[in-house]
C-alpha positions in Angstrom: 53.0 139.3 96.1 53.7 137.5 92.9 57.4 137.0 94.1 56.0 135.6 97.4 53.9 133.1 95.6 56.7 132.0 93.4 59.0 131.4 96.4 56.2 129.3 98.0 55.9 127.2 94.8 59.6 126.7 94.5 60.1 125.9 98.2 57.2 123.4 98.1 58.9 121.7 95.1 62.1 121.5 97.1 60.4 120.0 100.1 58.3 117.4 98.1 61.3 116.3 96.3 63.1 115.6 99.4 65.5 118.6 99.3 66.4 121.3 101.6 69.5 123.3 101.9 71.6 126.1 103.3 74.2 128.4 101.9 77.7 128.6 103.2 79.1 132.1 103.1 81.8 132.6 100.6 85.4 132.7 102.1 84.9 129.7 104.5 85.9 126.1 104.1 83.7 123.2 103.2 84.1 119.8 104.8 87.4 118.7 103.3 88.0 116.5 100.4 91.5 115.2 99.4 93.6 113.7 96.8 97.1 113.9 95.5 97.6 116.5 93.1 99.9 117.4 90.0 102.5 120.0 90.7 101.4 123.5 91.1 102.5 125.4 87.9 104.9 127.9 89.1 104.9 131.6 87.7 108.6 131.6 88.3 110.4 128.7 86.5 114.0 129.4 87.6 115.6 127.2 90.2 117.6 128.2 93.2 121.1 126.7 93.7 121.2 124.1 96.4 117.4 124.5 96.8 117.6 125.3 100.4 120.1 122.6 101.0 117.6 119.8 101.0 118.6 116.4 99.7 115.2 115.8 98.0 114.8 119.2 96.2 116.9 119.0 92.9 118.0 122.3 91.5 115.9 121.6 88.4 112.7 121.0 90.3 109.9 123.5 89.5 109.6 124.3 93.3 113.3 124.7 93.9 113.4 128.4 94.0 110.3 128.5 96.1 111.6 126.0 98.7 114.8 128.0 99.1 112.7 131.2 99.4 110.3 130.0 102.1 113.2 128.6 104.1 115.1 131.8 103.9 112.1 133.8 105.0 111.5 131.4 107.9 108.1 130.3 106.6 108.8 126.6 106.2 111.5 124.3 107.3 112.4 120.7 106.4 110.9 117.5 107.9 114.2 116.2 109.4 117.1 114.1 107.9 118.0 117.1 105.4 114.7 116.5 103.6 111.9 119.0 102.7 109.3 116.3 101.5 108.0 118.4 98.6 105.4 115.9 97.7 103.9 115.3 101.1 100.4 116.4 101.6 99.8 119.2 104.1 97.0 119.0 106.7 94.9 122.0 107.5 96.6 122.6 110.7 100.0 122.7 109.1 98.8 125.4 106.5 97.3 127.6 109.2 100.6 127.3 111.1 102.5 128.5 107.9 100.2 131.5 107.7 100.6 132.2 111.5 104.4 132.0 110.9 104.2 134.6 108.1 102.3 137.0 110.4 105.2 136.9 112.8 103.4 134.7 115.2 101.5 137.4 117.1 100.4 137.0 120.8 97.0 135.1 121.1 94.6 134.9 123.9 91.4 133.0 124.4 90.4 129.6 122.8 89.8 128.5 119.3 86.4 127.1 120.1 86.9 124.0 118.1 86.5 120.6 119.9 89.3 118.9 117.9 91.9 121.6 118.7 93.7 120.2 121.8 94.9 122.6 124.5 98.7 123.0 124.3 99.0 121.3 120.8 101.5 122.8 118.5 98.9 124.3 116.2 96.7 125.6 119.0 97.8 129.2 118.8 97.8 129.2 115.0 94.2 128.0 114.7 92.9 130.3 117.5 94.7 133.3 115.8 93.2 132.2 112.4 89.6 131.9 113.7 89.9 135.4 115.5 91.3 136.9 112.2 88.4 135.3 110.3 90.8 133.2 108.2 88.9 130.0 109.0 85.6 129.0 110.4 86.3 125.3 110.4 84.8 122.5 108.6 81.8 122.8 111.1 80.7 124.9 113.9 82.7 122.7 116.3 85.5 121.2 114.2 88.5 122.7 112.5 89.6 119.5 110.8 93.1 119.5 112.3 94.5 116.3 110.5 92.3 116.5 107.4 94.3 117.0 104.3 94.3 120.5 102.8 92.6 120.8 99.4 93.6 123.4 96.9 90.3 125.3 97.0 90.6 125.5 100.9 94.1 126.8 100.4 92.9 129.5 98.1 90.1 130.4 100.6 92.8 130.7 103.4 95.0 133.1 101.4 91.8 135.1 100.4 90.7 135.3 103.9 94.2 136.3 105.1 94.2 139.1 102.5 91.0 140.5 104.0 88.5 139.0 101.6 88.9 141.6 98.9 86.2 142.0 96.5 86.4 141.0 92.8 85.3 138.5 90.2 83.5 135.3 91.3 84.3 133.6 88.0 87.9 132.2 87.3 88.9 131.1 83.8 90.0 127.7 84.7 88.6 124.9 82.5 87.3 123.1 85.6 85.8 126.2 87.1 82.4 124.7 87.5 83.8 122.0 89.8 84.9 124.8 92.3 82.7 124.7 95.4 80.4 127.8 95.7 82.1 128.9 99.0 85.4 129.0 97.2 84.6 130.5 93.8 85.6 134.1 94.8 88.7 133.0 96.5 89.8 130.9 93.4 89.1 133.7 91.1 91.1 136.1 93.3 94.1 133.8 93.6 94.2 133.4 89.8 93.9 137.3 89.0 96.6 138.1 91.5 98.9 135.3 90.4 98.9 133.5 93.6 97.9 130.2 92.3 98.0 129.2 88.5 96.6 125.8 88.3 97.8 122.1 87.8 98.3 122.1 84.1 96.1 122.2 81.0 94.4 125.2 82.5 92.8 123.1 85.4 92.7 124.2 89.0 91.8 120.7 90.4 89.9 122.2 93.5 89.5 119.1 95.5 93.1 117.7 95.0 95.2 118.0 98.0 98.1 120.5 98.4 101.6 119.4 98.7 104.5 121.1 100.6 106.0 121.9 97.2 103.0 123.6 96.0 102.4 125.5 99.2 106.1 126.8 99.1 105.4 128.0 95.5 102.1 129.7 96.4 103.7 131.4 99.5 106.4 133.0 97.4 103.8 134.0 94.7 101.7 135.6 97.4 104.6 137.5 98.9 106.2 138.5 95.5 102.7 139.7 94.2 102.2 141.9 97.3 99.1 140.1 98.6 100.9 138.7 101.6 103.6 140.4 103.8 106.1 138.5 105.9 106.2 140.0 109.4 108.7 137.8 111.2 112.1 136.3 110.4 113.9 133.2 111.8 110.5 131.6 112.6 110.5 128.2 113.9 109.4 125.5 111.4 105.8 124.4 111.3 105.6 121.1 113.4 105.1 118.0 111.3 103.2 115.3 113.0 104.5 112.7 110.6 108.1 113.2 111.5 108.3 110.1 113.8 106.4 107.9 111.3 107.9 105.1 109.2 109.8 106.9 106.4 108.9 104.2 104.0 105.1 104.7 104.4 103.3 106.5 101.7 103.4 110.3 101.9 100.5 112.1 103.5 98.3 111.3 106.4 96.2 108.1 106.6 93.0 110.1 106.8 89.8 108.4 107.4 86.7 109.2 105.3 83.3 110.4 106.7 80.2 108.7 105.3 78.9 110.5 102.2 82.2 112.5 101.6 83.4 112.9 98.0 86.5 111.1 98.5 87.8 107.4 99.2 90.7 106.2 101.3 92.8 103.3 99.9 94.0 100.4 101.9 97.3 102.1 102.3 95.6 105.2 103.7 96.0 107.6 100.8 93.0 109.8 100.3 91.7 110.2 96.8 89.0 112.8 95.7 86.4 111.4 93.4 86.5 114.5 91.4 90.1 113.9 90.4 89.3 110.5 88.9 89.3 111.3 85.2 86.2 109.4 84.2 84.2 109.7 87.4 80.7 111.4 87.1 78.1 111.2 89.8 75.5 111.2 87.2 77.0 108.1 85.3 74.8 105.2 84.3 77.4 102.6 85.3 78.2 102.2 89.1 81.4 100.8 90.5 81.5 99.8 94.1 84.6 100.2 96.2 86.1 99.1 99.5 89.5 99.7 100.9 89.4 96.4 102.9 91.2 93.8 100.9 89.7 91.1 103.1 87.1 88.4 102.8 84.6 90.7 104.5 85.5 93.5 102.1 85.0 91.2 99.1 81.6 90.2 100.5 80.7 93.8 100.9 81.2 94.9 97.4 79.6 91.8 96.0 76.5 92.5 98.2 76.4 96.0 96.9 75.9 94.7 93.3 72.5 93.3 94.5 72.9 90.5 92.0 71.5 87.0 92.4 73.1 84.4 90.2 70.7 82.1 88.3 71.2 78.4 87.8 74.7 76.9 87.8 77.3 79.4 88.9 80.9 79.6 87.5 83.6 81.6 89.3 86.2 82.6 86.8 89.7 83.2 88.3 93.2 82.8 87.2 94.9 80.0 89.0 98.3 81.6 88.6 101.5 80.3 86.9 104.0 78.7 89.4 106.2 79.1 91.2 105.6 82.8 92.4 102.7 84.6 90.6 100.4 87.1 92.4 97.1 85.2 91.9 94.2 85.9 94.1 94.7 83.8 97.2 91.8 81.3 98.2 92.2 82.7 101.7 90.7 86.0 100.2 88.0 84.6 97.9 87.2 81.3 99.5 84.2 82.4 101.9 82.4 84.1 99.0 82.9 81.3 96.5 81.8 78.7 99.1 78.7 80.8 100.1 77.6 80.9 96.5 78.3 77.2 95.9 80.3 78.3 92.8 82.6 76.2 90.7 85.9 77.5 89.9 86.5 77.5 86.1 89.7 78.1 84.0 91.0 77.4 80.5 94.5 76.1 79.7 97.2 78.4 78.5 98.3 78.8 74.9 101.9 79.8 75.6 103.0 76.5 77.3 104.1 76.5 81.0 102.7 74.5 83.9 99.0 75.1 82.9 99.1 74.0 79.3 97.3 70.6 79.8 94.3 69.8 82.0 96.3 67.4 84.2 99.1 69.9 84.9 96.6 72.7 85.3 94.6 70.7 88.0 97.8 70.1 89.9 98.6 73.8 89.9 95.1 74.6 91.0 95.3 72.1 93.8 98.7 73.3 94.9 97.5 76.9 94.9 94.3 75.9 97.1 91.6 76.4 94.5 90.1 72.9 94.6 89.4 73.3 98.3 87.0 76.3 97.8 85.3 75.0 94.5 81.9 73.3 94.4 82.5 69.6 94.7 86.2 70.1 95.4 87.0 70.1 91.6 88.2 72.7 89.3 86.5 72.8 85.8 89.0 73.1 83.0 86.5 74.4 80.4 88.4 73.6 77.4 89.5 70.1 78.5 86.8 68.9 75.9 87.6 71.3 73.2 85.8 74.5 72.1 82.5 76.0 71.1 82.1 79.3 69.4 80.2 82.3 70.4 79.1 84.6 67.7 80.8 88.0 67.5 78.4 90.9 66.5 79.9 93.1 63.7 83.3 91.2 64.1 86.3 93.1 62.7 88.7 90.3 63.5 87.0 87.3 65.0 84.8 86.7 62.0 84.7 82.9 62.6 83.4 83.6 66.2 85.0 83.5 69.7 86.4 80.1 70.7 85.7 79.4 74.3 86.1 76.3 76.5 83.4 73.8 75.6 82.2 73.6 79.2 81.2 77.3 79.2 77.8 76.2 78.0 77.3 74.3 81.2 76.9 77.4 83.3 74.1 79.9 83.5 75.9 82.7 85.5 79.4 83.9 86.0 81.2 85.6 88.8 84.5 87.0 87.3 87.1 87.6 90.1 90.1 89.3 88.6 93.5 90.4 90.0 94.2 93.8 88.5 97.7 94.1 87.3 100.0 95.2 84.6 100.5 93.0 81.4 103.4 92.7 79.2 101.2 92.5 76.0 98.1 94.5 76.7 99.5 97.1 79.2 97.1 96.0 82.0 94.9 93.0 82.9 91.5 93.2 84.4 87.9 92.1 83.9 88.0 92.5 80.2 91.1 90.4 79.8 89.7 87.7 82.3 86.5 87.2 80.2 88.2 87.2 76.8 91.5 85.5 77.0 90.6 84.0 80.3 87.5 82.2 79.0 88.9 81.4 75.5 90.2 77.9 74.8 93.8 77.3 73.8 92.8 77.8 70.2 90.6 80.8 71.1 93.6 82.3 72.9 95.7 82.1 69.9 93.0 83.7 67.6 92.6 86.6 70.0 96.4 87.2 70.4 96.8 87.2 66.6 93.6 88.8 65.7 92.5 85.6 64.0 95.7 85.2 61.9 96.6 81.8 63.6 94.8 79.2 65.7 97.9 77.7 67.0 100.7 80.3 67.4 99.9 83.1 69.8 103.1 85.0 69.1 102.0 86.4 65.7 100.6 89.6 67.2 100.6 93.4 67.5 99.4 95.3 70.4 96.4 97.3 68.9 94.7 94.3 67.1 95.3 92.1 70.3 93.5 94.6 72.4 90.6 95.1 70.0 90.3 91.3 69.6 90.0 91.0 73.5 87.1 93.4 73.2 85.4 91.5 70.5 85.8 88.2 72.6 84.4 89.9 75.7 81.5 91.1 73.8 80.5 87.7 72.7 80.7 86.2 76.3 78.6 89.0 77.5 76.0 88.5 75.0 75.9 84.9 75.6 75.1 85.4 79.3 71.8 87.3 78.9 73.4 90.4 77.4 75.2 91.0 80.7 72.4 90.1 83.1 74.0 86.9 84.3 77.6 88.1 84.6 79.3 90.4 87.3 82.9 91.5 87.8 85.2 92.1 90.9 88.7 93.5 90.5 91.1 93.2 93.4 93.9 95.9 93.4 96.5 94.4 95.7 100.0 93.1 94.8 100.1 95.6 91.8 102.9 94.2 89.8 103.7 95.3 86.2 103.3 91.6 85.4 100.1 89.6 85.2 99.4 86.3 87.0 100.5 84.2 83.9 104.1 85.3 84.7 105.4 82.8 87.2 108.3 85.1 88.3 106.7 88.7 88.2 108.4 91.9 89.1 107.8 92.7 92.8 105.2 95.4 93.3 106.5 98.8 94.2 103.3 100.5 94.8 100.8 100.2 97.6 97.5 98.3 97.7 94.3 100.2 96.8 91.3 98.1 97.5 88.5 96.0 95.8 86.1 97.2 93.2 83.0 95.6 91.7 80.5 96.4 89.0 78.1 94.9 86.3 80.0 97.0 83.7 83.4 95.5 83.0 84.5 98.7 81.0 83.6 101.0 84.0 85.3 98.7 86.4 88.7 98.5 84.6 88.6 102.2 83.9 88.1 103.0 87.6 91.0 100.8 88.5 93.2 102.6 85.9 92.1 106.0 87.2 92.9 105.0 90.7 96.3 103.8 89.6 97.0 107.2 87.9 96.1 109.0 91.2 98.4 106.6 93.4 101.4 108.4 94.7 103.8 105.5 93.9 102.3 104.5 90.5 105.4 105.2 88.2 106.2 101.6 87.2 102.7 100.5 86.5 101.8 103.7 84.7 105.0 103.2 82.5 103.8 99.6 81.6 100.4 100.7 80.8 101.4 103.8 78.7 104.3 101.8 76.9 101.5 99.6 75.3 98.6 102.2 75.2 96.7 100.0 77.5 93.8 102.3 77.5 93.0 101.3 73.9 91.5 98.2 75.2 88.8 100.2 76.9 88.5 102.7 74.2 87.6 99.9 71.7 85.4 98.1 74.3 83.3 101.3 74.8 83.1 101.7 70.9 81.6 98.3 70.3 79.2 98.7 73.1 80.5 96.6 75.9 80.1 99.2 78.6 80.9 102.8 79.5 84.2 104.4 80.5 82.3 106.9 82.6 81.2 105.7 86.1 79.9 106.6 89.4 82.1 105.3 92.2 80.2 104.2 95.4 82.3 103.5 98.5 80.5 100.7 100.4 82.6 101.6 103.5 80.7 104.9 103.6 77.2 104.0 102.4 76.3 101.0 104.6 73.6 101.9 107.2 75.7 100.2 110.0 78.2 103.1 109.5 75.9 105.9 110.2 76.0 107.3 113.6 74.3 110.2 115.3 77.5 112.1 115.2 77.6 111.9 111.4 74.8 114.3 111.0 77.0 117.0 112.6 78.8 117.6 109.2 75.6 119.1 107.8 76.2 122.7 108.9 72.9 124.1 107.8 70.5 121.3 108.2 69.0 120.9 111.7 67.0 117.9 112.9 64.5 118.2 115.9 62.0 116.0 117.4 63.7 112.7 116.5 65.5 110.3 118.8 68.3 108.8 116.5 69.2 106.2 119.0 65.7 104.7 118.5 66.2 104.3 114.7 67.5 101.0 113.3 70.4 101.0 110.8 68.3 101.3 107.6 66.3 104.1 109.0 69.5 105.9 109.9 70.8 105.2 106.5 67.7 106.8 104.8 67.6 109.8 107.0 71.3 110.4 106.5 70.7 110.4 102.7 67.9 112.8 103.2 70.1 115.3 105.2 72.9 114.8 102.8 70.6 115.7 100.0 69.5 118.8 101.7 72.9 120.0 102.4 73.9 119.4 98.7 71.0 121.8 97.7 72.4 124.6 99.6 75.9 124.0 98.4 74.8 123.6 94.8 76.6 120.5 94.7 75.6 119.2 91.3 77.6 116.0 91.6 76.2 115.0 95.0 72.6 115.9 93.8 72.9 113.7 90.8 74.2 110.8 92.7 71.2 111.0 95.0 68.4 111.7 92.5 67.0 109.5 90.0 67.4 110.6 86.4 63.6 110.4 85.7 62.6 112.2 88.8 60.4 115.2 88.3 59.7 118.3 90.5 56.1 119.5 90.7 55.5 123.0 91.9 52.3 124.1 93.8 51.3 125.9 90.6 51.3 122.6 88.8 54.4 123.3 86.8 56.6 120.4 86.3 60.4 120.4 85.9 62.8 117.6 85.0 65.6 116.8 87.2 68.1 118.8 85.1 65.7 121.8 84.7 65.4 122.1 88.4 69.2 121.6 89.1 69.9 124.2 86.4 68.0 126.8 88.4 70.1 126.0 91.5 73.4 125.8 89.7 73.1 129.3 88.0 72.0 130.8 91.4 68.4 131.7 90.6 67.5 129.5 93.6 69.6 129.9 96.7 68.7 127.9 99.8 70.1 129.1 103.1 68.8 126.7 105.8 66.4 124.0 106.5 64.9 122.8 109.8 63.7 119.1 109.6 61.1 118.9 112.5 59.7 115.6 113.7 61.2 113.4 110.8 59.5 109.9 110.6 61.3 107.3 108.5 59.6 104.2 107.2 61.5 101.4 105.5 60.0 98.5 103.6 62.5 96.4 101.7 63.9 98.7 99.1 61.4 101.3 99.5 61.6 104.1 102.1 59.7 107.4 103.0 60.7 110.3 105.0 58.0 112.7 106.4 58.7 115.8 108.2 57.7 119.5 108.6 60.3 121.7 106.9 61.3 125.2 107.9 62.9 126.7 104.8 64.9 129.9 104.5 65.4 130.6 100.8 66.1 133.3 98.3 64.3 132.8 95.1 64.9 135.2 92.2 66.0 137.9 94.5 63.2 137.6 97.1 64.0 136.0 100.5 61.6 134.4 103.0 61.0 131.7 105.5 58.2 129.1 105.1 56.9 126.1 107.0 55.4 123.2 105.3 55.1 119.5 105.5 56.0 116.8 102.8 56.7 113.2 102.3 59.9 112.1 100.5 60.3 108.9 98.6 63.5 106.9 98.4 64.3 103.6 96.6 67.4 101.4 97.1 69.3 100.8 93.9 72.5 99.0 93.7 73.1 99.2 97.5 72.5 103.1 97.6 69.3 105.1 98.5 68.1 107.2 95.5 65.4 109.9 95.7 62.5 108.9 93.3 59.0 109.9 92.4 56.3 108.6 94.6 
């Protein structure tokens, strides 16, 4: 009886906190997340001569022997033109086809039962066979996820299922084992123990990174050589590759789309990146960075709106007007609508290095030629240092002990919108928001002082990288302090035309990587760090990464965080996913264990749909013990009150779920009623909970009201 009462108390706490959940059986796949991944660390390091005869597999590649092996065994073939495409991401359908090949392509009857598996498609028999053999149960009851990128933890589950789901340890020894989804933990432990998969370096498994063809080849060879997988057929036809007829110059991997609420983003170029593989991402971070893949005026407006920031008084819009004749400055066609709607004045300062923008008259002509005067309030560009400098105090200055010299007209503005083009930089490694508010707002004299760490007020070329980067941090600190300690300044970084050279270079190197998107934040450190993390995850990042690392560009952020400008840890919110207008009735189908009854979704407006979607997402995250998602949806100060009167903090309650003391299997949401008033919302419904608490399992019905608050464009569960 005591246990029953405890379950009731815990379940009530769950319902009153807006949570309900369902467990996914181990050995099945979760809805896929995706991201490019570092190379799978091979157990065998020897390379095969000719590496299967593929022109893109050098003999010294870590996957060379594996590629030759899978070709010889008939498990995988090339993609045409003598290429193997080892770095190309596999889809879930391709992986299942490979496993079907390894089984000798046995005869199959019946249907797969998945709505997205087309009759007669090249993968139909393989998926049907895999479902009948309990190798896959799909990403939902009705979808297999044919074109979804294969994640590494999904690959582990496929191999474990194919081996008959042998029992063993559920705990791997990877450093990021806590990031492995609950449904994949036993599979990941099994592939590690049996030397099927060894990780991506530094003892990390990278569960949500995508699997490449080179990795899959290595894992297949490992599986066969370790005896956990047998090859039944020879001379098997290659797995079909639906990308064969695509533009060979396009970025590798499918241009997958992202479902609302998923733990991944899609770049402007179509690359899918898992949030968990962004080094400084944390769903519980205090700083939020908003993201859109749409590098358009509409996309810019979206990320700006997500900031939920209203400028006070006179607004300055800080941009780089770009050095002629061919720099990659932000085009007025992109930013013009936003600037005009805010009645902002375009502001700049003259350059310290000479060039076409070293004097106010020349600078105005360049700005006019580049189209900036046409979008500025009053049709005029404000050269802020035309009338000299004013100094801003620098707290605890290490270098700028005389203060930060900024354009004198800086004091004419109450608020700043900082629009930066994220690029490489020949002196700092990279340029973004911090550079734009330090060097960008400094007068000519101030620029020289920052470049030289206050050693000169006239000659900017007496410099070394580290002190220059730290001086930028000090200058940025003073600007932020002068603008209400950051309340009156926000930042937007545009990640297009990603050259290794900044916009002060009139003849920059042509970008050799694809565009990514637009990001915005109230924290310039978090914003720049998120941009760098995205660069490191981009497939074609080599040139820009070399530029950043050659100058230790990250030191700017290290020092900026040290002196209190902001945090390098951030939460990334995709505005393409979170907007209410994007939530459709079909989006609720992804919640495999949450059932809605007694509600007409078509009768709800966009805001009601957005809140109800957040509620359902919250419920599903409880069953998955998905701590990142839970923390992104729950306010840090939220408390959970049990029927007994016991009160738990957010982290205390989540700890019970994470360690498995509380296990939620399913939730029925009956007759949900959603009320939205401004940034406040409630969801009221009767919950039917199926839960296992401390070893006792039961089903309970109870009603509750769940309170939500819109913060920074996202709905967050809060106390009433």
